[in-house]
C-alpha positions in Angstrom: 0.1 0.0 -0.4 1.5 3.4 -0.7 2.8 5.8 2.4 0.1 7.8 3.3 3.0 10.5 3.9 3.1 13.4 6.5 -0.2 11.3 7.8 0.4 8.7 10.3 -1.2 9.5 13.8 -2.8 12.0 14.6 -5.8 13.1 16.4 -9.2 14.2 15.2 -11.1 18.1 16.6 -14.9 18.0 17.0 -16.7 19.7 19.2 -15.2 23.6 17.8 -17.0 23.9 14.7 -19.2 20.4 14.7 -21.3 18.7 17.3 -21.8 22.2 18.9 -25.2 21.0 20.0 -27.5 18.5 19.6 -29.2 19.4 16.7 -31.5 16.1 17.5 -33.8 17.9 19.9 -34.0 21.4 17.6 -37.6 22.0 16.0 -37.1 21.7 12.2 -37.3 25.1 11.8 -34.1 26.2 14.4 -31.7 23.6 13.5 -30.2 25.9 10.9 -29.6 28.5 12.4 -26.4 30.3 14.4 -26.5 31.7 17.8 -24.9 34.7 19.7 -23.8 31.1 21.7 -22.8 29.6 19.0 -20.5 32.0 17.6 -19.1 32.9 21.5 -18.2 29.3 20.9 -17.0 28.4 18.0 -13.8 31.8 19.2 -13.0 30.4 22.0 -13.4 26.5 21.9 -9.7 25.3 20.1 -6.9 27.6 20.7 -3.0 27.7 20.3 -2.5 26.1 23.3 -5.0 22.9 22.1 -2.7 22.5 18.9 0.8 22.7 20.5 -0.6 20.3 23.0 -1.8 17.9 19.8 1.6 18.3 18.5 3.2 17.5 21.8 1.8 14.1 21.7 3.8 12.8 19.1 1.1 13.3 16.6 1.7 14.3 12.7 -1.7 15.5 11.8 -4.8 16.6 12.7 -8.3 16.3 11.5 -10.2 18.7 12.1 -14.7 17.9 11.9 -16.6 21.5 10.2 -20.5 21.3 9.3 -21.6 22.8 6.5 -23.9 25.3 8.2 -21.2 27.0 9.8 -18.9 27.7 6.9 -22.1 28.7 4.6 -24.4 31.2 5.4 -26.6 31.1 1.8 -26.2 29.2 -0.9 -23.1 30.5 -2.1 -22.4 33.8 0.6 -19.0 31.8 3.3 -19.6 33.3 7.2 -15.6 34.8 6.8 -14.8 34.6 10.4 -15.1 30.9 10.3 -13.5 31.3 7.0 -11.1 33.1 9.7 -11.1 30.5 12.2 -10.0 28.0 10.1 -6.8 30.1 8.7 -5.7 30.6 12.1 -5.7 26.6 13.0 -3.6 25.9 9.7 -1.1 28.2 10.7 -1.1 27.0 14.2 -0.2 23.6 13.0 2.1 24.9 10.0 3.8 26.4 13.5 3.6 23.4 15.4 4.6 20.4 11.8 1.5 19.1 11.7 -0.3 18.0 8.5 -4.5 18.7 8.1 -7.5 16.8 6.8 -10.2 19.2 6.6 -13.9 16.8 7.0 -16.7 17.9 6.3 -18.5 15.8 9.1 -22.4 17.1 9.0 -23.8 18.5 4.8 -26.9 20.0 4.6 -29.0 16.7 3.0 -26.4 14.3 5.2 -26.1 14.6 8.8 -26.1 11.1 9.3 -27.2 11.1 12.7 -31.0 13.4 11.9 -33.5 13.0 9.2 -33.2 15.7 7.4 -36.3 17.0 4.7 -34.4 17.0 1.4 -31.0 14.3 0.9 -28.4 15.4 -0.8 -27.8 12.8 -3.0 -31.4 12.5 -4.0 -31.3 16.9 -4.8 -29.5 18.4 -7.7 -29.4 22.0 -6.1 -27.7 20.4 -2.8 -24.7 18.9 -4.5 -24.3 21.6 -6.3 -23.7 23.4 -3.4 -21.6 20.8 -1.7 -19.8 21.0 -5.4 -19.1 24.6 -4.4 -17.8 24.3 -0.9 -15.3 22.7 -2.2 -14.2 25.0 -4.7 -14.8 27.8 -2.7 -12.1 25.9 0.0 -9.3 24.9 -2.8 -9.7 28.3 -3.9 -8.7 29.6 -0.7 -6.3 27.5 0.6 -4.7 26.8 -3.0 -1.3 27.2 -1.4 -1.6 24.8 1.7 -0.5 21.1 -0.3 -0.5 20.5 3.3 -4.6 20.7 3.4 -6.4 17.4 2.6 -9.7 17.8 1.4 -12.2 15.4 3.5 -14.9 15.2 1.4 -17.8 13.7 3.2 -17.8 12.3 6.9 -20.0 8.9 7.6 -22.1 9.5 4.4 -25.3 7.9 5.1 -26.6 3.9 4.4 -26.9 4.7 0.7 -26.8 3.6 -2.7 -23.0 3.6 -3.0 -23.5 4.3 -6.4 -25.4 7.6 -5.9 -21.8 8.5 -3.7 -19.5 7.9 -6.3 -21.9 9.8 -8.8 -21.1 13.1 -6.7 -17.8 12.2 -5.1 -16.8 11.4 -8.7 -18.3 14.9 -9.8 -15.8 17.3 -6.9 -13.1 15.7 -7.6 -13.6 16.4 -11.4 -14.3 20.2 -10.3 -11.1 20.2 -7.6 -9.0 18.6 -10.2 -9.3 21.4 -12.7 -7.4 23.8 -10.7 -5.5 21.3 -8.4 -4.0 18.5 -10.0 -2.4 17.5 -6.3 -4.8 17.9 -3.9 -5.0 15.3 -1.3 -8.7 14.1 -1.7 -9.7 11.4 1.0 -13.1 9.5 0.3 -15.4 7.4 2.8 -17.9 3.9 1.9 -21.1 3.9 2.6 -22.7 3.5 5.5 -21.0 5.6 8.2 -18.0 4.6 6.9 -18.2 1.1 7.9 -15.3 -0.9 6.0 -17.0 -3.3 4.4 -18.0 -1.3 1.9 -14.7 0.3 0.9 -15.1 -2.7 -2.6 -18.0 -0.6 -3.1 -15.7 2.4 -3.9 -15.2 4.1 -6.6 -11.2 4.1 -7.3 -9.2 6.5 -9.4 -5.8 6.3 -11.4 -4.6 9.6 -8.8 -2.0 9.1 -6.0 -3.5 11.5 -3.8 -7.0 10.1 -4.0 -6.8 8.8 -0.6 -10.0 6.2 0.5 -10.7 5.9 4.5 -13.4 3.9 6.8 -14.2 4.2 10.4 -14.4 1.5 13.1 -16.2 1.1 16.8 -16.9 -2.2 16.8 -17.8 -4.1 19.2 -20.4 -1.5 18.6 -21.8 -2.1 22.0 -18.8 -1.8 24.0 -17.0 1.4 22.0 -20.8 3.5 22.8 -21.5 1.6 26.2 -24.4 3.4 28.0 -24.4 5.9 24.9 -27.3 8.4 24.7 -28.4 7.7 21.0 -28.4 4.8 20.1 -31.2 2.5 21.4 -29.7 -0.7 22.4 -26.7 1.2 24.2 -28.3 3.3 26.1 -31.8 0.4 26.6 -29.3 -1.5 28.5 -26.9 0.1 30.3 -24.8 -1.1 31.2 -21.2 -1.7 31.9 -18.6 -4.0 29.2 -15.3 -4.6 30.0 -12.6 -5.3 27.3 -11.7 -8.2 26.3 -15.0 -9.5 27.6 -16.5 -12.8 27.0 -19.6 -12.5 24.9 -21.6 -15.4 25.6 -21.6 -13.2 29.4 -23.0 -9.9 28.0 -25.0 -10.8 24.8 -28.0 -9.1 26.3 -26.0 -6.2 26.0 -26.1 -6.8 21.9 -30.6 -5.8 22.5 -30.9 -9.3 20.3 -34.5 -9.7 22.2 -35.2 -6.3 20.3 -33.4 -6.3 17.3 -31.4 -10.2 16.4 -29.2 -7.9 13.4 -26.9 -6.9 16.2 -26.1 -10.0 18.1 -22.7 -12.0 16.5 -23.0 -14.9 17.2 -19.6 -16.6 15.0 -17.6 -14.3 17.8 -17.2 -16.6 21.0 -14.3 -13.2 22.6 -13.9 -9.8 22.3 -10.3 -9.2 21.9 -7.4 -8.9 19.4 -9.0 -10.8 17.3 -12.2 -9.9 16.9 -10.6 -6.4 16.4 -9.2 -7.9 13.0 -11.9 -10.4 12.2 -13.9 -7.0 12.2 -11.2 -5.1 10.2 -10.9 -7.7 7.9 -12.6 -6.1 4.6 -10.4 -3.2 5.1 -6.7 -5.5 5.3 -8.5 -7.3 1.9 -8.7 -4.3 0.3 -5.1 -2.6 1.2 -4.3 -6.3 -0.1 -6.5 -6.0 -3.4 -4.8 -2.1 -4.4 -1.6 -2.1 -3.5 -1.7 0.6 -5.0 -4.3 2.7 -3.2 -3.8 4.4 0.0 -5.9 3.3 2.9 -6.7 5.9 6.1 -8.9 5.1 8.9 -10.5 8.7 10.2 -12.4 7.5 12.7 -12.3 5.4 16.1 -12.8 5.7 19.8 -14.8 4.6 22.7 -17.0 6.5 24.8 -15.4 8.6 27.4 -17.1 7.0 30.4 -15.9 4.1 29.9 -12.9 2.7 31.9 -9.7 3.9 31.2 -8.0 0.7 31.0 -10.8 -1.0 29.1 -10.4 1.8 26.8 -6.3 1.5 26.3 -6.8 -2.4 26.2 -9.0 -1.8 23.3 -7.5 1.4 21.4 -3.6 -1.0 22.1 -5.9 -3.9 19.8 -6.5 -1.8 17.2 -4.3 0.3 16.7 -1.7 -3.2 16.7 -4.3 -4.0 13.5 -3.3 -1.4 11.5 -0.1 -1.0 12.1 0.3 -4.6 10.9 -1.4 -3.9 7.8 0.5 -0.7 7.3 -2.4 1.5 7.8 -2.4 4.8 9.3 -5.2 6.1 11.2 -6.3 9.5 12.9 -8.5 9.2 16.7 -11.5 10.2 17.7 -11.2 12.3 19.1 -9.4 15.0 21.3 -12.5 16.6 23.3 -16.0 16.2 23.5 -18.6 19.0 23.9 -21.1 18.2 26.8 -23.7 19.1 23.8 -22.0 15.8 22.3 -23.9 12.6 22.6 -21.8 10.3 22.6 -18.1 12.3 24.2 -14.8 10.8 23.2 -13.2 12.2 25.0 -9.5 11.5 25.0 -8.6 14.4 27.2 -9.5 15.7 30.7 -12.3 18.2 29.4 -10.9 21.1 32.7 -7.0 20.6 31.8 -6.9 19.1 28.6 -4.5 16.4 29.3 -4.6 13.3 28.3 -6.6 10.9 30.6 -3.5 8.9 30.9 0.1 8.3 30.1 0.1 4.7 28.1 -3.3 6.5 26.7 -0.2 8.8 24.7 2.2 6.2 24.3 -0.7 4.1 22.7 -2.2 6.6 20.2 1.3 7.5 19.3 1.9 3.6 17.5 3.1 2.5 20.3 2.3 -0.8 20.9 
């Protein structure tokens, strides 16, 4: 597999320009509004000290999530004050020798966790706005080759051909002005690696393919409030542990699809099997670059269990030459599934062992 030079082990930043409020509790007519409180949050949440600290942890890149409605005031009109914040962020990353992934975390029509009246992949106008927004980013950052564009985070469970077509149109538009921009494209079904096989591949060394992993979901999202199964059982689950002991935590009484009957134990072999489609992609496409752009554990899980899981995931990724970016640095209280790796108050890593693990020392 081709190396993703400068993007081997990174840290995601959510909660700043994405996941800053709970959209699912807002009435439909308020979801696309930005308030005074939102702008106060944008101005203060992340500072140069945060970027300096992430660099000190040994990361070589940061994946910054942002929402389309944060950057786009209306079609073709972009918020200069948000672009200025991103300018500052890029400047801080340059100062501390960090590369950057600008990740469209939530697009209008693909908010991944709420139902919308118009779907991105079925609406021509929304698709045109999507492409135009990325062209605005290219225009602004044309002289910043260290900035990669991740077209869209966690496309819903849709026809892969629809996503391939929009991604292709966006790549084609961007390539008119920049032949070497690093462009990252993920699979459908919330970046499930099982759907990497359905992605359109390019004869282009600067196209990077990506996936996410949170298996086993019942562990990584334990006692989470946004999904029905983890909310219903509301119980702790250690890692590693026996599947049989926690089978009821798999919500099988409600939805048999959530069971994993072929696994007896959650451990490194479990992780490897869950990542086998990504490993197969690497072996089948040695001339392509694959990057695991997101994985993590909910913050209230026991720190030792979190370390154990993170160690196993990173071990499997490294054994197969797959670079990665952990999720995430810091989460706001409004983020229903908080995956923070640092303390809310002092913004320091929750354990020295975790710092060692995410650096790739496994």
